[in-house]
C-alpha positions in Angstrom: 141.5 167.7 160.6 141.4 170.5 158.0 143.9 173.3 158.8 143.4 176.9 157.7 146.4 178.3 155.7 147.2 180.8 158.5 147.3 178.3 161.3 150.7 178.2 162.8 152.9 175.4 163.9 156.0 176.9 165.5 158.5 174.4 164.2 157.2 174.7 160.7 157.3 178.5 160.9 160.9 178.4 162.1 161.7 176.1 159.2 160.1 178.6 156.9 162.3 181.4 158.4 165.4 179.3 157.6 164.1 178.8 154.0 163.6 182.5 153.5 167.2 183.2 154.7 168.6 180.5 152.4 166.7 181.9 149.4 168.1 185.3 149.9 167.0 188.8 148.9 165.7 187.9 145.5 163.1 185.5 146.8 162.2 187.8 149.8 161.4 190.6 147.4 159.7 188.6 144.7 160.3 189.7 141.1 158.0 187.5 139.0 156.5 189.1 136.0 152.9 188.5 137.2 153.5 190.6 140.3 155.1 193.4 138.3 152.2 193.4 135.7 149.6 193.4 138.5 151.2 196.4 140.2 151.6 198.3 137.0 147.9 197.7 136.0 146.8 198.7 139.5 148.9 201.9 139.4 147.6 202.9 136.0 144.0 202.6 137.1 144.5 204.9 140.1 143.8 208.7 140.1 146.5 211.0 141.4 144.3 211.6 144.5 144.2 207.8 145.2 147.9 207.5 144.7 148.7 210.3 147.1 146.4 208.7 149.7 148.5 205.6 149.5 151.5 207.6 150.7 149.9 208.1 154.2 149.6 206.0 157.3 147.9 207.4 160.3 145.7 206.5 163.2 142.0 206.5 163.9 140.4 206.5 167.3 138.0 203.6 168.2 137.7 199.9 168.9 135.6 199.5 165.7 136.1 200.9 162.2 132.7 202.6 162.3 132.7 203.7 166.0 130.0 206.0 167.2 131.3 206.2 170.8 131.2 209.9 171.8 134.8 210.1 173.0 136.2 208.4 169.8 134.1 210.6 167.5 135.2 213.7 169.3 138.9 212.7 169.1 138.6 211.8 165.4 137.0 215.1 164.7 139.7 217.0 166.5 142.5 215.0 164.8 141.1 214.4 161.3 137.8 216.2 160.9 135.9 212.9 160.5 133.9 210.6 162.8 135.7 207.3 162.5 138.1 205.1 160.6 135.6 204.3 157.9 135.1 208.0 157.2 138.8 208.7 157.3 139.5 206.0 154.7 136.6 207.2 152.5 137.9 210.7 152.5 141.7 210.1 151.9 141.9 206.5 150.7 144.9 205.9 152.9 147.6 203.3 152.3 147.8 202.4 156.0 146.6 202.5 159.5 148.6 202.3 162.8 147.2 201.0 166.1 147.9 202.4 169.6 146.5 201.9 173.1 146.0 205.7 173.4 143.8 205.7 170.2 141.7 203.0 171.8 142.5 200.3 169.2 143.9 197.4 171.2 141.5 196.3 173.9 141.7 192.5 173.3 142.6 190.1 170.4 139.0 189.6 169.3 138.3 193.3 169.2 141.6 194.0 167.3 140.7 191.3 164.7 137.3 192.8 164.1 138.7 196.3 163.9 141.3 195.1 161.3 138.6 193.4 159.2 136.3 196.4 159.4 139.1 198.7 158.3 140.1 196.4 155.4 136.5 196.2 154.2 136.3 200.0 154.3 139.5 200.4 152.4 138.7 197.9 149.7 135.2 199.5 149.4 136.8 203.0 149.1 139.4 202.4 146.5 139.9 198.6 146.0 143.3 198.7 147.7 143.9 196.9 151.0 145.6 198.5 153.9 148.9 198.0 155.5 147.9 197.8 159.2 150.8 198.4 161.5 151.8 198.8 165.1 155.1 199.1 167.1 155.2 195.7 168.7 158.9 195.7 169.5 158.1 193.9 172.8 159.9 194.9 176.0 159.7 198.7 176.6 157.7 199.4 173.4 154.7 197.0 173.4 151.3 198.2 172.0 149.3 195.0 172.4 149.3 193.6 175.9 148.1 190.3 177.4 146.5 187.9 176.5 148.8 188.3 173.4 152.1 186.8 174.2 154.6 189.2 175.8 158.1 188.5 174.7 161.5 189.9 175.8 162.5 193.1 174.1 165.6 193.7 172.0 168.3 194.2 174.7 167.0 191.2 176.6 167.2 189.1 173.5 170.7 190.5 172.9 171.6 189.2 176.3 170.8 185.7 175.3 173.6 185.9 172.7 171.5 183.5 170.8 170.0 184.8 167.5 167.8 181.7 167.2 166.0 182.9 170.3 165.4 186.2 168.6 164.2 184.5 165.5 161.8 182.3 167.5 160.4 185.4 169.3 159.8 187.1 166.0 158.0 184.1 164.6 155.7 184.0 167.6 155.1 187.7 167.6 154.5 187.9 163.9 152.1 185.0 163.8 150.0 186.5 166.6 149.9 189.9 164.9 148.8 188.5 161.6 146.1 186.4 163.4 144.7 189.8 164.6 144.7 191.3 161.1 147.9 193.3 161.3 150.3 192.9 158.5 153.2 195.4 159.2 155.3 195.5 162.4 157.5 198.5 163.1 160.2 196.2 164.5 163.0 195.3 165.0 165.1 198.3 166.1 168.5 198.3 164.3 170.1 201.0 166.3 173.4 200.3 168.0 173.2 201.7 171.5 176.7 203.0 172.1 175.6 205.8 174.4 174.3 204.7 177.8 172.6 208.1 178.2 170.5 207.6 175.2 167.0 208.5 176.3 165.0 207.1 173.4 166.7 203.9 172.3 168.4 202.2 175.3 166.9 198.7 175.8 165.1 198.9 172.4 168.5 198.1 170.9 170.0 194.6 170.8 173.3 196.0 172.2 176.4 198.1 171.7 178.3 195.9 169.3 177.5 196.5 165.6 178.0 192.9 164.5 176.0 191.5 167.4 173.1 193.8 166.6 173.3 192.9 162.9 173.0 189.2 163.7 169.9 189.8 165.9 168.3 192.1 163.4 168.8 189.5 160.6 167.3 186.8 162.8 164.2 189.0 163.6 163.7 190.1 160.1 163.7 186.5 158.9 161.4 185.5 161.8 158.8 188.2 161.2 158.8 187.6 157.5 158.9 183.8 157.7 155.4 183.2 156.4 155.5 186.1 154.0 152.2 187.6 155.2 153.6 190.2 157.6 156.3 192.8 156.9 159.0 193.9 159.3 160.5 197.4 159.5 164.0 198.2 160.7 164.5 201.5 162.4 165.8 204.3 162.7 168.0 204.9 159.7 170.8 206.0 159.5 171.2 205.0 163.2 169.8 206.6 166.5 172.1 204.8 168.9 174.5 207.6 170.0 172.1 210.4 171.0 171.5 212.2 174.3 168.4 214.0 173.2 164.9 212.6 172.5 163.7 213.1 169.0 160.1 213.2 170.2 160.9 216.6 171.8 163.9 218.0 169.9 166.3 217.4 167.0 169.2 215.2 168.2 172.7 215.3 166.5 175.1 212.5 165.9 178.7 213.5 165.3 180.1 210.2 164.0 182.3 210.5 161.0 181.3 208.7 157.8 183.9 206.0 158.7 182.4 205.6 162.1 178.9 205.4 160.6 180.2 202.5 158.4 181.7 200.7 161.4 179.1 201.5 164.1 175.7 202.4 162.7 175.5 200.9 159.2 176.1 197.1 159.7 172.6 196.2 161.1 170.9 198.1 158.3 173.1 196.5 155.7 172.3 193.1 157.2 168.6 193.8 157.1 168.8 194.8 153.5 170.6 191.6 152.7 168.0 189.7 154.6 165.3 191.2 152.4 163.6 193.5 155.0 160.3 194.8 153.8 160.6 198.3 155.1 163.0 200.8 156.7 162.0 203.7 159.0 163.9 206.9 159.2 165.3 208.8 162.1 164.6 212.4 163.0 168.3 213.2 163.7 171.0 215.5 162.3 174.1 213.6 161.1 176.5 216.3 159.7 179.0 213.8 158.3 176.3 212.3 156.2 174.5 215.5 155.2 176.2 218.8 155.9 172.9 220.7 155.3 171.9 219.5 158.8 168.4 218.5 157.6 166.9 215.8 159.6 167.6 212.4 158.1 163.9 212.0 157.3 164.2 215.0 155.0 167.7 214.2 153.6 168.3 213.1 150.1 172.0 212.4 150.7 171.0 210.0 153.5 167.9 208.3 152.2 168.7 208.3 148.5 172.5 208.5 148.6 173.2 206.1 151.4 170.1 203.9 151.8 169.0 203.5 148.2 172.3 203.8 146.4 175.1 202.7 148.8 173.2 200.0 150.6 171.1 199.1 147.5 167.7 199.2 149.2 164.7 199.5 147.0 161.9 198.6 149.4 159.4 200.8 151.3 160.8 203.7 153.4 158.6 205.0 156.2 159.2 208.2 158.1 159.0 208.0 161.8 156.0 209.9 163.2 155.7 213.3 161.6 154.3 214.6 164.9 157.7 214.4 166.6 159.4 217.7 167.2 162.7 216.3 165.8 161.3 216.6 162.2 159.0 219.6 162.7 161.6 221.9 164.2 162.2 224.6 161.6 159.7 223.2 159.0 156.0 223.8 158.5 153.7 220.8 158.6 152.8 221.5 155.0 156.5 221.3 154.0 157.6 218.2 155.8 155.7 215.7 153.6 157.0 217.3 150.4 160.6 217.4 151.6 160.4 213.8 152.8 159.2 212.6 149.4 161.9 214.6 147.7 164.4 212.9 149.9 163.3 209.4 149.0 160.6 208.5 151.5 157.6 206.4 150.4 155.2 206.5 153.4 154.4 209.5 155.5 153.6 208.4 159.0 151.2 210.3 161.2 151.3 213.9 160.0 150.1 216.5 162.4 147.2 217.4 160.1 146.3 214.8 157.5 144.2 217.2 155.4 147.1 219.8 155.3 149.7 217.2 154.5 147.6 215.4 151.8 146.7 218.6 150.0 150.3 219.9 150.3 151.5 216.9 148.3 148.8 217.4 145.7 149.7 221.0 145.5 153.4 220.2 145.1 152.5 218.0 142.1 150.3 220.7 140.6 153.1 223.2 141.0 155.8 221.0 139.6 157.7 220.7 142.9 157.0 216.9 142.8 156.3 215.0 139.7 153.6 212.4 139.3 156.4 210.0 138.2 158.0 210.5 141.7 154.7 209.7 143.3 154.4 206.6 141.1 157.7 205.3 142.3 156.6 205.3 145.9 153.1 203.9 145.2 154.7 201.1 143.1 156.8 200.1 146.1 153.7 200.2 148.4 151.5 198.2 146.1 154.4 195.7 145.5 154.7 195.2 149.3 150.9 194.7 149.6 151.0 192.2 146.8 153.9 190.2 148.3 152.1 190.0 151.6 149.1 188.5 149.9 146.8 191.4 150.8 145.2 191.7 147.3 144.4 188.0 147.5 143.0 188.1 151.1 143.5 191.0 153.5 141.2 189.6 156.2 141.9 187.7 159.4 139.9 184.7 160.5 138.1 185.5 163.8 137.8 181.7 164.4 141.6 181.4 164.6 142.4 184.0 167.2 142.0 181.8 170.2 144.1 179.0 168.5 147.0 181.3 167.9 147.2 184.4 170.2 148.6 183.8 173.7 148.4 180.0 173.4 150.4 178.0 176.1 153.1 177.0 173.6 153.9 180.6 172.9 153.7 181.6 176.6 156.1 178.8 177.5 158.5 179.8 174.7 158.4 183.4 175.9 159.3 182.5 179.5 162.1 180.2 178.3 163.6 182.9 176.2 163.3 185.3 179.1 165.1 182.9 181.4 168.0 182.9 179.0 168.3 186.7 179.1 168.5 187.4 182.9 172.1 188.6 183.6 173.8 188.4 186.9 176.5 191.1 186.9 177.5 191.3 190.6 177.4 188.5 193.2 179.3 188.4 196.5 178.1 184.9 197.1 174.7 185.7 198.5 173.0 184.2 195.5 171.4 181.8 195.1 169.6 181.9 198.4 169.6 178.5 200.1 166.7 179.0 202.4 163.2 177.8 201.5 161.5 181.0 202.7 161.7 184.0 204.9 160.9 187.7 205.0 161.9 190.0 202.1 161.5 193.8 201.6 160.6 194.5 198.0 161.2 198.2 197.3 162.3 200.8 194.8 160.7 201.8 191.5 157.4 200.8 189.9 154.1 199.9 191.6 153.3 197.2 189.1 156.9 196.0 189.0 157.0 195.6 192.8 153.6 193.9 192.8 154.8 191.3 190.3 158.0 190.8 192.3 156.1 190.4 195.6 153.7 187.9 194.0 156.6 185.9 192.7 158.1 185.7 196.2 154.8 184.8 197.7 154.3 182.0 195.3 157.6 180.6 196.3 156.8 180.6 200.0 158.4 183.9 201.0 156.7 186.7 203.0 157.3 190.0 201.1 156.8 193.5 202.4 156.2 195.8 199.4 157.2 199.5 199.6 157.1 201.8 196.5 159.7 204.6 196.6 159.3 205.8 192.9 161.6 207.2 190.3 163.0 209.9 192.5 162.8 208.9 196.2 162.5 211.7 198.7 164.5 211.6 201.9 161.3 210.7 203.7 160.7 207.7 201.4 164.3 206.6 201.9 163.9 206.8 205.6 160.7 204.8 205.4 162.4 202.1 203.3 165.2 201.9 205.8 162.7 201.5 208.7 161.0 198.7 206.8 164.2 196.7 206.7 163.7 195.8 210.4 163.3 192.1 210.7 163.9 191.4 207.0 166.3 188.7 205.8 166.7 190.2 202.3 166.2 193.4 200.5 165.3 193.4 196.7 165.4 196.9 195.3 164.2 197.7 191.7 166.1 200.6 190.0 165.2 202.4 186.8 167.5 205.1 185.3 169.7 205.9 188.3 172.0 208.3 186.3 169.1 210.6 185.7 167.5 210.1 189.1 170.4 210.0 191.7 168.2 209.7 194.8 167.7 206.1 193.7 171.5 205.7 194.4 170.9 207.3 197.8 168.2 204.8 198.5 170.4 201.8 197.6 173.3 203.0 199.7 171.0 203.7 202.7 169.5 200.2 202.4 173.0 198.7 202.1 174.0 200.5 205.3 171.4 198.5 207.3 173.5 195.3 207.0 170.7 193.3 205.4 171.8 191.8 202.1 170.7 193.9 199.1 169.9 192.5 195.7 169.4 195.2 193.1 167.4 194.7 189.9 168.0 197.0 187.0 164.6 196.7 185.4 165.3 198.9 182.4 168.8 199.9 181.3 171.5 197.7 182.8 173.9 200.6 183.5 172.5 201.4 187.0 175.1 199.1 188.7 177.9 201.6 187.9 176.5 203.9 190.6 176.5 201.5 193.5 178.8 198.7 192.6 180.3 198.3 196.1 177.1 198.7 197.9 175.0 195.7 196.9 175.4 192.0 197.4 174.1 191.2 194.0 172.9 192.9 190.9 170.7 191.4 188.1 169.8 193.1 184.8 166.3 192.2 183.5 166.3 194.8 180.7 162.6 195.5 181.2 159.9 195.4 183.8 157.8 192.9 181.9 156.3 190.1 184.0 158.3 187.3 182.4 161.6 189.1 183.1 160.7 189.7 186.7 159.7 186.1 187.1 163.1 185.0 185.7 164.9 187.4 188.1 163.1 186.0 191.2 163.8 182.5 189.9 167.5 183.4 189.6 167.6 184.9 193.1 166.1 181.8 194.6 168.2 179.4 192.6 165.5 177.7 190.6 166.5 179.4 187.3 170.2 180.0 187.2 171.0 183.2 185.3 172.1 182.6 181.8 172.4 186.0 180.2 175.6 187.9 179.2 175.8 191.6 178.8 175.1 192.8 175.2 176.6 196.2 176.1 179.6 197.6 177.8 178.8 199.2 181.2 181.1 202.2 181.8 182.2 203.6 185.1 180.0 206.3 186.5 183.0 208.5 187.3 184.8 207.8 184.0 182.5 207.1 181.1 185.6 206.2 178.9 186.5 203.3 181.2 184.6 200.0 181.0 183.4 198.6 184.4 181.7 195.5 183.0 182.4 194.5 179.5 180.2 193.2 176.7 179.8 189.4 177.3 180.2 189.6 181.1 177.7 187.5 183.1 177.9 185.3 186.2 176.0 182.1 186.9 175.9 179.2 189.4 
């Protein structure tokens, strides 16, 4: 049987990942004369306007490249002044496109594949240069493409396996499916070390709180995503976003680590990624005074992006900004200044400016006025073209629609995802109530998340139990707590899902009220694992799933009922609620039976 070059065999892909790792950075980045000559010729043939276009990646509304749907056209006109993706590419000759659910790009694998091919055709028609088509498919909390694409555990769940090979396998599967749908750049993995349990923007997007642990998992995922050399991975958010208490989407966070602490805590995963030959690095919109006393956001900081990333870590690949629509980078700067300052700092790709026309023309004006040189533009475009060449896009940027059903969401990938999830579920507290020895009974399933509780209830039903489902939400009222207590009448077990207890203390009140009924309470932390610190003595058992994805919830119910003994170990320290400097449960803690 003839096999298309992109058809995947998981074992072979994993073998390719190992080969890339063994070959090292030089092979991962290429370096042959033919590639350099091609890029040089391509650059020389481009106008300044075409080169500036290559510096931008943004979104276009619509399920097709040439959409005529009224809502998509209206949204594109409001955002970009054009009707659709084709018109956007014709006008600005962009270097890249990014997909989101909110921009109506990701309905199903066949649609995504057709959209990718339509955009690539428009880009090659417009300027002869293929697109980098990207999304943020971190999995777990940040997942842009849902089922039937395989849903894999997110970073902290993978970190809880303490098995980098599991992370590598997950990246191979995810990368293979993305490329089958025509994407060639993934904004993953997250290389931040989450040392602050109150971090509102990273949390479970991180592999953990130990720098070397995170570095090992980042290396494995970079190698997995880049195993076949047709999809680029992107580590983020440099120089490290793991110790913030503010969300850079809404404000400008500040990290007060010393330079020595940065070397010890934040830098190791990025250094490991560079050594693994990562294709791209994304910046953080944060202040880091010890690294740049000017207090400019890292995205706009020459000392950070050129001094540390380029010179100290020796990175010469593509540098992306995080979204330029985030307030963390816009605060104090005009939308016409941010792109220019970012390029001066060492950035190559400007992601999602607020106003593409304003940003594009601001860069052109900066060159005309001498604030930026064309040579500086050429440096970034050379890196971008080089990446496109190494990913094989000049040879063939298109996806094969006939392959999608053979690759995306296939049983082998789904089974692997569930097996990895089973390895991540972490039992943190157990007074002996688990595993349950009965074959069935009544169970109250309550707490946060309508979909979460539905999935949990369905899992209990499939195993012969009779669940009562009662949603109390993110901030239960006293009336909702009273209703939950009343619903415990006649129940043999209570399963309560919690999410962000520290910021929503009435969830603690709910757990304590349920515990006071005398019915055994099993709590599930379905996002950050830190919730247990607020009710340690009140529950019979506590499991961390690190996300509310279906596979993780299935693993949790399997652990409760004994069919899938918990295997995970904490990838973070859990501090005491009343003394954040004291460790309640340490990195590596995890019970089983």
